[in-house]
C-alpha positions in Angstrom: 39.7 55.9 25.5 37.7 59.1 25.8 38.7 61.8 23.2 39.0 64.4 26.0 41.6 62.3 27.8 43.6 61.9 24.5 43.5 65.7 24.0 44.8 66.3 27.5 47.6 63.8 27.0 48.7 65.4 23.8 48.6 68.9 25.4 50.4 67.8 28.5 53.1 66.0 26.5 53.6 68.9 24.2 53.8 71.4 27.2 56.5 69.2 28.9 58.4 68.9 25.6 58.4 72.7 25.3 59.4 73.2 28.9 62.1 70.6 29.4 63.6 70.4 32.9 66.5 68.2 34.2 66.4 65.9 37.1 65.0 67.3 40.4 64.2 70.6 38.7 60.9 69.4 37.0 58.6 72.0 38.6 56.6 72.9 35.5 56.5 69.3 34.2 55.3 67.8 37.4 52.7 70.5 37.9 51.4 69.9 34.4 50.9 66.2 35.0 49.4 66.8 38.4 46.9 69.4 37.1 45.8 67.0 34.4 45.1 64.3 37.0 43.4 66.7 39.4 41.0 67.8 36.7 40.1 64.1 36.2 39.2 63.6 39.9 42.5 62.5 41.4 43.7 63.8 44.8 47.3 65.0 44.6 49.9 65.2 47.4 53.4 66.5 47.0 57.0 66.4 48.4 57.6 62.7 48.5 60.9 61.2 49.7 62.4 64.7 49.9 61.7 65.5 46.3 59.8 68.8 45.8 58.9 67.6 42.3 57.5 64.2 43.3 53.8 63.7 43.7 51.2 61.0 44.3 47.8 61.2 42.5 45.1 58.9 43.9 41.5 57.9 43.2 39.3 55.2 44.7 39.6 53.0 47.8 40.4 49.5 48.8 42.2 46.7 47.0 43.7 46.1 44.6 46.0 49.2 44.4 47.4 49.7 40.9 50.3 52.2 40.6 51.4 53.8 37.4 55.0 55.1 37.4 55.3 58.4 35.6 58.5 60.1 34.6 59.1 63.6 33.2 62.8 64.7 33.5 64.7 65.8 30.5 68.4 65.3 29.6 71.0 68.1 29.7 72.1 69.3 26.3 69.5 67.3 24.4 67.3 70.2 23.4 66.1 69.8 19.8 63.3 71.2 17.6 60.7 68.8 16.4 62.1 68.7 12.9 63.8 66.1 10.7 67.3 67.7 10.8 69.7 68.5 13.6 68.5 71.8 15.1 69.6 72.1 18.7 67.9 74.5 21.1 70.9 74.8 23.4 69.3 73.5 26.6 67.9 70.3 28.0 65.6 68.1 25.9 63.5 64.9 26.0 66.0 62.6 24.2 64.4 59.7 26.2 60.8 60.7 25.6 59.8 61.3 29.2 57.4 64.0 28.2 55.4 61.1 26.5 56.1 58.6 29.3 54.5 60.6 32.1 51.5 61.8 30.0 50.7 58.2 28.9 50.8 57.0 32.5 48.4 59.8 33.5 46.1 59.0 30.6 46.1 55.2 31.4 45.2 55.9 35.0 42.3 58.2 33.9 41.0 55.5 31.4 41.2 52.8 34.1 39.4 55.1 36.6 36.5 55.7 34.2 36.1 52.0 33.4 36.1 51.1 37.1 33.5 53.8 37.8 31.3 52.6 35.0 31.4 49.0 36.2 31.3 49.8 40.0 34.7 48.0 40.6 36.5 48.5 43.9 40.1 49.4 44.0 42.6 52.2 44.1 44.3 53.9 41.1 47.5 55.8 41.7 49.9 57.7 39.6 53.4 58.3 41.1 55.1 61.4 39.8 58.7 60.1 39.8 61.4 62.7 39.3 65.1 62.2 38.5 65.0 58.9 36.6 67.9 60.0 34.4 70.1 60.3 37.5 68.8 57.0 38.8 67.7 58.5 42.1 63.9 59.2 42.0 62.3 55.8 42.5 65.3 54.5 44.5 64.6 57.0 47.3 60.8 56.7 46.9 61.1 52.9 47.2 63.4 53.1 50.2 60.8 55.3 51.9 58.2 52.6 51.4 56.0 54.5 49.0 55.3 51.4 46.8 55.0 48.9 49.6 51.2 48.6 49.6 50.8 48.3 45.8 49.2 45.3 44.3 51.2 45.9 41.1 53.2 48.6 39.4 52.7 49.5 35.7 54.8 51.7 33.4 56.2 51.9 29.9 59.1 53.4 28.0 59.3 55.0 24.6 61.4 53.0 22.1 61.4 52.3 18.4 59.2 49.2 18.6 56.0 47.9 20.2 56.4 45.0 22.7 56.1 43.9 26.3 59.5 44.9 27.8 60.3 41.5 29.1 63.8 42.7 29.8 66.4 42.6 32.5 67.5 46.2 32.8 70.9 46.4 34.3 71.9 46.6 37.9 74.0 49.7 38.4 76.5 51.2 40.9 77.3 54.8 40.3 80.2 56.3 42.1 82.4 59.4 42.3 86.1 58.9 43.1 87.8 62.1 44.6 91.5 62.2 44.8 93.3 64.7 47.1 97.1 65.4 46.7 99.6 68.2 47.3 100.1 71.1 44.9 103.6 72.1 43.9 105.4 73.8 41.0 105.7 71.0 38.4 109.1 72.1 37.2 110.9 73.7 40.1 109.8 71.5 43.0 108.1 68.4 41.5 109.3 66.3 44.4 107.1 68.3 46.8 103.9 67.5 44.8 101.6 64.5 45.1 99.5 64.5 41.9 95.8 63.7 42.3 95.6 63.5 38.6 98.2 60.8 38.5 96.2 58.9 41.0 93.0 59.2 38.9 94.9 58.1 35.7 96.5 55.1 37.4 93.1 54.1 38.8 91.7 54.1 35.3 94.7 52.1 34.0 93.9 49.5 36.7 90.3 49.4 35.8 91.1 48.9 32.1 93.2 45.9 33.0 90.4 44.7 35.3 88.1 44.4 32.2 89.8 41.2 31.2 88.8 39.6 34.5 85.1 40.3 34.9 82.0 38.6 33.5 81.1 39.3 29.9 78.1 41.4 30.8 79.9 43.7 33.2 80.4 47.3 32.0 82.6 49.9 33.6 82.7 53.3 32.1 84.0 56.6 33.4 84.7 60.2 32.8 86.9 62.8 34.4 84.8 65.4 36.3 87.4 67.8 37.6 91.0 68.6 38.0 92.8 71.7 39.1 95.2 74.2 37.6 97.4 74.5 34.5 100.1 71.9 33.6 102.9 73.7 35.5 101.1 73.0 38.8 100.9 69.5 40.3 97.2 69.0 40.6 96.0 68.8 44.2 92.5 67.5 43.2 91.0 65.3 40.5 87.8 63.3 40.3 86.1 60.7 38.2 82.6 59.4 37.8 82.0 55.7 37.2 79.0 53.7 36.1 79.5 50.0 36.9 76.8 47.7 35.5 75.8 44.1 34.8 72.6 42.1 34.6 72.9 40.8 38.2 73.5 42.9 41.3 75.9 40.4 42.7 78.2 40.7 39.7 77.8 44.5 39.7 78.6 44.7 43.4 81.7 42.5 43.1 83.1 44.5 40.1 82.4 47.7 42.0 84.4 46.6 45.0 87.3 45.7 42.7 87.1 49.2 41.1 87.3 50.6 44.7 90.5 48.6 45.1 92.0 50.1 42.0 91.2 53.5 43.4 92.8 52.8 46.8 95.9 51.2 45.1 96.3 54.3 42.9 96.1 56.6 46.0 98.8 54.4 47.7 101.1 54.5 44.7 100.9 58.3 44.4 100.9 59.3 48.1 97.4 60.8 47.7 94.1 60.2 49.4 90.9 59.0 47.8 87.3 59.4 48.9 84.7 57.0 47.4 81.2 58.4 47.1 78.3 56.3 46.0 75.9 58.5 44.1 73.2 55.9 43.7 72.7 52.2 42.9 69.9 49.9 41.7 69.2 46.2 41.3 68.5 44.5 38.0 64.9 44.3 36.7 62.8 41.5 38.2 60.5 40.4 35.4 57.1 38.9 36.1 55.9 36.3 33.6 52.2 36.4 34.7 52.0 40.2 34.2 54.0 40.0 30.9 51.6 37.5 29.4 48.5 39.3 30.6 49.6 42.6 29.2 50.7 41.0 25.9 47.3 39.4 25.5 45.7 42.9 25.8 48.3 44.5 23.4 47.4 41.9 20.8 43.8 43.2 20.8 44.8 46.8 20.3 45.8 47.9 16.8 49.3 49.4 16.6 49.4 53.0 15.3 49.1 53.8 11.6 51.0 56.8 10.2 50.2 59.6 7.7 52.1 60.2 4.6 53.7 63.3 6.3 54.8 61.2 9.3 56.3 58.5 7.0 58.1 61.2 5.1 59.4 62.6 8.4 60.7 59.2 9.4 62.4 58.8 6.0 64.0 62.2 6.2 65.2 61.9 9.8 66.5 58.3 9.1 68.6 59.7 6.2 69.8 62.7 8.2 70.8 60.7 11.2 72.1 57.7 9.3 69.8 55.1 10.7 70.0 51.6 9.3 66.3 50.5 9.0 66.1 49.5 5.4 63.2 51.9 4.8 61.0 50.0 7.3 60.2 52.7 9.8 57.5 51.1 11.9 56.0 47.7 12.6 53.3 46.1 14.6 53.4 44.3 17.9 56.5 42.0 18.4 56.0 38.6 20.0 56.6 38.1 23.7 60.0 36.4 24.2 60.1 33.0 26.0 63.0 34.1 28.2 64.0 37.5 29.6 66.1 39.7 27.4 69.3 41.3 29.0 69.5 45.0 28.2 72.7 47.2 28.2 70.8 50.0 30.0 69.4 50.6 33.4 66.4 52.3 35.1 65.3 53.0 38.6 62.1 51.1 38.0 64.2 48.0 38.7 64.2 48.6 42.4 60.4 48.9 42.4 60.2 45.5 40.7 61.9 43.9 43.8 59.2 45.4 46.0 56.0 44.6 44.0 55.2 42.7 40.8 56.0 45.2 38.0 55.3 45.2 34.3 56.8 47.6 31.7 55.7 48.0 28.1 57.5 49.5 25.1 55.8 51.5 22.4 57.2 53.0 19.1 57.5 56.7 19.8 60.3 57.0 17.2 61.1 55.2 14.0 63.2 52.1 13.8 66.9 52.5 14.5 66.5 55.6 16.6 68.7 55.3 19.7 67.7 56.9 23.0 69.6 60.0 24.2 69.9 61.1 20.6 68.7 64.3 19.0 66.4 62.4 16.7 64.7 60.8 19.7 64.0 64.3 21.0 62.7 65.5 17.7 60.2 62.7 17.4 59.1 63.0 21.0 57.8 66.5 20.1 55.6 65.6 17.1 52.9 63.2 15.9 55.1 60.1 15.7 55.9 60.3 19.4 52.4 61.1 20.4 50.9 58.1 18.5 53.2 55.9 20.5 52.1 57.6 23.7 48.4 57.1 23.0 49.0 53.4 22.1 51.0 52.8 25.3 48.3 54.5 27.4 45.6 52.3 25.9 47.6 49.1 26.4 48.5 50.0 30.0 44.9 50.8 30.8 43.6 47.5 29.3 46.2 45.4 31.1 45.6 47.2 34.4 41.8 46.6 34.0 42.6 42.9 33.9 44.4 43.2 37.2 41.4 45.0 38.8 38.7 42.7 37.4 40.5 39.4 37.8 41.7 38.9 41.3 43.1 35.5 40.5 45.5 37.1 38.0 47.1 39.3 40.7 47.3 36.3 43.0 49.3 34.4 40.4 51.5 37.4 39.7 52.4 37.5 43.4 53.1 33.8 43.5 55.5 34.2 40.6 57.0 37.3 42.3 57.7 35.4 45.6 
């Protein structure tokens, strides 16, 4: 990969790290990525699927059409300085490494473009600037608008603590708000006149907790209270909860979600209140593609995994000790083997819906030392320094190499589509 592209990737990732923006507010982050791509000869268009911070960068013409899925939103409250001890900044931060994710996708697209130009290969290279992954809405709406329909394949990666093809079934998710409306009253003088929305919310949660015994092992239902009104001497007229309902199959997720709805309606009936059920967003499980997984794994085997300086290894040691990671002093490793069967994960992503539209492949690269969980201050810290950037450069090189195979070997894409169908 050209040194100038690597330099721009690092600068862009660092800029996004220092200007973290939460979902749908990624104005500076999206502009930084788009500017990088415009400088490298991509034509950029904006305002996709109703998102002001979504963009499409495109170069070339004809088939195949390879789309890189870039993300750049930060997490609320995850601001952290790039140091080996807990030092929050008080705002959002890249605890999922999306500053690296988007920059690597842009760099991979630029590297692929240069190789296609040099060899006179036909085809189209796209980078989709995808906002709001953390709220599981960006690619869902973009996919519903048909923005990925004409792709030959979609390519992306995610920062993790290891290097591998992500041959994973990311979870199907149904995310809902439950809003209960009751009648306010003085809790001591006239309790009989009140209808407690909070009682309804609590009874719903009790019902869901009993429901846990009667769902499949991989179903997860977790919730939080998002609002209730007034002090304890007033019967609350309003209360609300937010639920994430997940499993490794959409059919199981949908069934569990309907049963959670029944708990909510039953709680409202018991308390004389009213419930509104609002679906925030939902996504299917990841649809893996064996042909793409094997092709990209073959390319990853040819590319050396990152090596680390003494300072970086010392940083990994210090942050592991500070955060209590159990890695036995082994902070980094090489490429892990491709699994024979898909691996169920306990997390979700909006990439999953794209995988049901076109063949999709996702890679993982070590942008943090072993044992680092996502959505953790230590993940943010490493995303802002050399360890994270080395994972980013490695991911970009691997994605570019795999994507080149798709452009230069039409038979490979044909087989990927046969497997997809």
